[in-house]
C-alpha positions in Angstrom: -16.7 11.8 -4.5 -13.7 9.4 -4.4 -11.7 12.0 -2.5 -14.4 12.0 0.3 -14.9 8.2 0.4 -14.5 6.7 3.9 -14.9 3.2 5.3 -14.4 2.0 8.8 -14.7 -1.3 10.7 -14.4 -1.2 14.5 -15.0 -4.0 17.0 -17.5 -2.4 19.3 -18.1 -5.1 21.8 -18.1 -8.8 22.3 -19.5 -10.1 19.0 -20.3 -6.7 17.5 -18.6 -4.5 15.0 -19.5 -1.0 13.7 -19.3 -0.7 10.0 -19.4 2.8 8.5 -19.3 3.8 4.8 -19.6 7.3 3.5 -19.0 9.1 0.3 -19.4 12.8 1.1 -23.1 12.8 0.2 -24.4 10.2 2.6 -23.3 7.6 5.0 -24.5 4.3 6.4 -23.6 2.9 9.8 -24.5 -0.6 10.8 -23.8 -2.6 14.0 -22.9 -6.0 12.7 -23.2 -9.3 14.6 -20.6 -12.1 14.8 -23.3 -14.6 13.6 -21.6 -14.4 10.2 -17.9 -14.1 9.4 -18.6 -10.5 8.3 -15.1 -9.1 7.9 -13.9 -12.1 6.0 -17.0 -11.9 3.8 -16.3 -8.2 3.1 -12.7 -8.9 2.2 -13.7 -11.8 -0.1 -16.3 -9.6 -1.7 -13.9 -6.8 -2.5 -11.2 -9.3 -3.5 -13.6 -10.8 -6.0 -13.8 -7.5 -7.9 -10.2 -8.2 -9.1 -11.3 -11.4 -10.8 -13.7 -12.2 -13.6 -16.9 -12.0 -11.5 -18.5 -8.7 -12.2 -20.9 -8.9 -9.2 -20.1 -9.7 -5.6 -22.8 -10.1 -2.9 -22.4 -10.6 0.9 -24.6 -10.0 3.9 -24.1 -8.8 7.4 -26.4 -10.0 10.2 -27.8 -7.2 12.3 -29.8 -9.6 14.5 -32.5 -10.0 13.2 -32.1 -7.7 10.2 -29.8 -8.2 7.2 -27.9 -5.7 5.2 -26.8 -7.0 1.8 -24.0 -5.4 -0.1 -23.9 -5.7 -3.9 -20.7 -4.7 -5.6 -20.9 -4.4 -9.4 -17.7 -3.8 -11.5 -18.0 -1.1 -14.1 -14.6 -1.0 -15.7 -12.3 0.7 -13.2 -15.2 1.7 -11.0 -17.6 -0.2 -8.6 -21.3 0.4 -8.1 -21.9 -0.2 -4.4 -25.5 -0.8 -3.2 -26.7 -1.7 0.3 -30.1 -3.3 0.8 -31.8 -3.7 4.1 -34.1 -6.6 4.9 -36.1 -6.8 8.2 -35.2 -10.4 9.0 -32.1 -12.3 7.8 -33.8 -15.7 8.3 -36.6 -14.9 5.8 -34.6 -12.8 3.3 -31.8 -15.4 2.6 -33.0 -16.1 -1.0 -34.9 -12.9 -1.6 -33.9 -10.9 -4.7 -31.9 -7.7 -3.9 -34.9 -5.5 -5.0 -37.1 -7.0 -2.2 -34.9 -5.2 0.3 -34.9 -1.4 0.9 -32.1 0.4 -0.8 -30.4 2.3 2.0 -27.1 3.4 0.5 -25.4 3.6 -2.9 -22.3 5.1 -4.5 -19.9 4.6 -7.3 -16.2 4.6 -6.5 -13.0 3.7 -8.2 -12.1 0.1 -7.4 -8.6 1.3 -6.2 -10.3 3.7 -3.6 -12.7 1.0 -2.3 -9.9 -1.6 -2.2 -7.6 0.7 -0.3 -10.2 1.8 2.2 -11.3 -1.7 3.0 -7.7 -2.9 3.2 -6.8 -0.1 5.5 -9.8 -0.6 7.8 -9.0 -4.4 8.2 -5.3 -3.7 8.8 -6.3 -1.2 11.5 -8.4 -3.8 13.3 -5.6 -6.3 13.2 -3.0 -3.7 14.4 -5.3 -2.7 17.3 -6.4 -6.1 18.5 -4.0 -8.6 17.0 -5.3 -12.1 16.0 -5.8 -13.3 19.5 -7.6 -10.1 20.6 -9.8 -10.2 17.5 -10.8 -13.8 18.2 -11.6 -13.0 21.8 -13.8 -10.1 20.8 -15.4 -11.6 17.6 -15.6 -15.0 19.3 -17.0 -17.3 16.5 -14.4 -16.6 13.8 -10.6 -15.9 13.6 -9.2 -12.8 12.0 -9.4 -13.3 8.2 -5.6 -13.1 7.6 -5.6 -15.0 4.3 -8.4 -12.8 2.9 -6.5 -9.7 4.0 -3.3 -10.8 2.4 -5.1 -11.8 -0.8 -6.8 -8.4 -1.1 -3.5 -6.6 -0.3 -1.7 -8.6 -3.0 -4.3 -7.9 -5.7 -4.7 -4.2 -4.8 -0.9 -3.7 -5.0 -0.7 -5.6 -8.2 -3.6 -4.2 -10.1 -4.4 -0.7 -8.7 -2.4 2.5 -9.1 -3.4 3.6 -5.7 -0.8 6.2 -4.9 -1.4 6.0 -1.2 1.0 4.5 1.4 0.3 0.9 2.4 1.2 -0.9 5.6 3.7 -3.7 5.4 2.2 -7.2 5.8 1.7 -8.0 9.5 3.0 -11.2 11.0 
């Protein structure tokens, strides 16, 4: 379902973002809070798939719930699972299995990397760094994480899709 994979990240209000992931079979939509540096955590997690760490974990605060993403490298593919926990304050050290599995898919790393990179670039293009900071409030736009993911994606993946030029 790599040809039907979609990912989106949109700032949807002061301190809120809508995160959408879909693979042609199912989709998950979460409204993510600024209480964590969510977009930076996402970019770092995907970037980590280009290193030696086979598993990447990060969470989004839904106030009060948590969604925890687990990315597992499987050669050139990535198993993506999303687990829901009712309260982020009490689930911090809970094993993944204690949460409810709400979405899963396996995608080529190049497809996931490109989709996340494109979504983050769209946010930056639409809002700019100052506009992002004004809307996200607690955290600046994760420019370094975006550039690191772009560099690794262009170096290691044979994506075959157009890429935006680096933004100032």
